[in-house]
C-alpha positions in Angstrom: 0.0 0.0 0.0 1.4 3.4 -1.0 1.6 6.1 1.7 3.6 8.5 -0.5 1.0 11.0 -1.7 0.4 13.3 -4.6 0.4 16.8 -3.1 -1.6 18.2 -6.1 -4.5 16.0 -5.2 -4.8 15.9 -1.4 -8.5 15.1 -1.2 -8.2 12.4 -3.9 -5.4 10.8 -2.0 -7.4 10.9 1.3 -10.3 9.2 -0.5 -7.9 6.6 -2.0 -6.3 5.8 1.3 -9.5 5.8 3.3 -11.2 3.4 1.0 -8.3 1.0 1.1 -7.8 1.1 4.9 -11.5 1.0 5.9 -12.7 -1.5 3.3 -9.8 -3.6 2.2 -7.2 -3.7 5.0 -7.0 -4.9 8.6 -4.5 -4.4 11.4 -2.8 -7.6 12.7 -1.3 -7.7 16.2 -0.1 -11.3 16.6 -3.2 -13.4 16.7 -5.6 -10.5 16.9 -7.1 -8.8 13.8 -8.7 -5.4 13.9 -10.8 -3.7 11.3 -10.3 0.1 10.9 -13.6 2.0 11.5 -12.5 5.6 12.0 -9.5 7.6 10.7 -8.4 11.2 10.4 -6.0 12.7 7.9 -3.5 15.4 8.5 -1.1 16.8 5.9 1.0 19.9 5.6 2.8 21.4 2.6 3.0 24.8 0.9 -0.1 24.3 -1.2 -2.1 22.6 1.6 -1.3 24.4 4.9 -3.1 22.2 7.4 -1.4 23.6 10.5 -3.2 21.1 12.7 -0.7 18.5 11.4 2.1 17.2 13.7 5.6 17.9 12.3 7.8 14.9 11.8 10.7 13.6 9.6 9.5 10.0 9.2 9.4 8.2 5.9 6.0 7.3 4.4 4.3 4.3 5.8 5.8 4.2 9.3 4.1 3.9 12.6 4.3 7.0 14.7 3.3 6.9 18.4 2.5 10.1 20.2 0.4 11.6 23.1 -2.9 11.3 21.2 -2.4 7.7 20.0 -0.7 6.6 16.8 -0.5 7.4 13.1 0.5 5.9 9.8 2.9 8.5 8.4 2.4 10.2 5.1 5.0 12.0 2.9 4.9 13.8 -0.4 7.5 15.6 -2.5 7.8 18.4 0.1 5.4 17.9 3.0 4.5 15.6 5.9 1.4 14.2 7.6 -0.3 11.2 9.1 -3.4 9.1 9.4 -4.6 9.1 13.0 -6.3 5.8 13.9 -9.4 6.8 15.8 -11.5 3.6 15.8 -11.3 -0.1 15.3 -13.6 -3.2 15.4 -12.5 -6.3 17.2 -15.0 -9.1 16.9 -18.2 -7.6 18.1 -16.5 -4.8 20.0 -16.1 -1.3 18.7 -13.3 0.8 20.3 -13.4 4.6 19.7 -10.9 7.2 20.6 -7.2 7.1 19.5 -5.8 6.4 22.9 -8.4 3.7 23.7 -7.5 2.1 20.4 -3.8 2.1 21.2 -4.3 0.7 24.7 -6.6 -2.1 23.2 -4.1 -3.2 20.6 -1.1 -3.2 22.9 -2.9 -5.8 25.0 -2.2 -8.3 22.2 1.6 -7.9 22.1 3.6 -10.9 23.3 5.2 -11.1 26.8 8.2 -8.9 27.4 10.8 -11.6 26.7 9.2 -12.6 23.4 10.7 -10.6 20.5 8.6 -12.3 17.9 5.8 -9.8 17.5 3.7 -9.3 14.4 2.3 -5.8 14.0 1.2 -4.6 10.6 -1.5 -4.1 7.9 -2.7 -6.9 5.7 -5.3 -7.3 3.0 -8.8 -8.6 3.7 -11.8 -9.3 1.4 -13.3 -5.9 0.3 -16.1 -4.8 2.7 -19.3 -3.3 1.5 -19.9 -0.3 3.9 -20.7 3.3 3.4 -17.8 5.7 4.1 -18.9 8.9 5.9 -16.8 12.0 5.7 -17.0 14.7 8.3 -14.9 17.2 10.3 -12.1 16.1 12.5 -12.5 15.7 16.3 -11.4 18.2 18.9 -9.2 20.6 16.9 -8.3 23.7 18.9 -5.2 25.8 18.1 -3.1 25.2 15.0 0.6 24.8 15.2 1.9 28.4 15.3 5.2 27.3 13.8 3.5 26.3 10.6 2.2 29.2 8.3 -1.4 28.6 7.6 -3.5 30.6 5.0 -6.9 29.4 6.3 -7.1 27.8 9.7 -10.9 27.9 9.8 -11.1 26.0 6.6 -8.9 23.2 7.9 -10.6 23.1 11.2 -13.9 22.2 9.5 -12.6 20.3 6.5 -14.1 16.8 5.9 -10.9 14.9 6.7 -12.4 12.3 9.0 -13.6 9.0 7.5 -16.0 6.6 9.3 -17.7 3.3 8.7 -20.3 1.5 10.8 -21.0 4.5 13.1 -24.4 3.2 14.2 -22.5 0.3 16.0 -20.3 2.7 18.1 -20.7 3.1 21.8 -22.3 6.6 22.1 -20.4 7.3 25.3 -17.1 6.9 23.4 -18.4 8.5 20.1 -19.2 12.1 20.8 -21.2 14.5 18.6 -22.8 11.9 16.4 -26.0 13.9 15.9 -24.0 17.0 15.1 -22.1 15.1 12.4 -25.4 13.6 11.0 -27.0 17.1 10.8 -24.0 18.2 8.8 -24.7 15.8 5.9 -27.9 17.8 5.0 -29.3 14.6 3.6 -32.0 12.9 5.6 -31.3 9.4 4.3 -27.5 9.7 4.9 -28.1 11.1 8.3 -30.4 8.2 9.3 -28.0 5.7 7.9 -25.1 7.3 9.9 -27.1 7.2 13.2 -29.1 4.1 12.7 -32.3 6.0 13.7 -34.5 8.8 12.6 -33.1 12.3 13.3 -35.4 15.3 13.9 -33.7 18.2 12.1 
């Protein structure tokens, strides 16, 4: 899977990567397999000044662990970014929130003396699920070290991709009705929530 992106087509690249990760890939941690259900994209370069992006010097396609959880790193010809893993499905359990996800998957690593750990992304049969796009969660102040031509645009941009939201634990998954109202499409809103929404 290619995590080096075309900076001239950021939204197209987000769509490509989201479709692959959410519908065709799964995360393997030794004997445990997790389906991705919620991801957020961040990318900064001169022509896409998303200053909510964490700065890094990693190559494309690495794991990057940080205070909020963990990313898959993105690179282009000049910029940097990442895909924040916000939600996974494990059996009949849905885990939401990037740190909850990290804590969950770390439970499936081997004992401390066992160096033979498997941790990576593999193919799975393509899933038939609707992908919902919405604003990212909890953005506050952009990185002041990164020039940004339009912070309000990036704060509300639809860079968060979700599948199966009607199965999520509402205590973990905040703002679901606000997201649904943002679609401005009754059928899509009801599919997202799994129930009728009074708008």
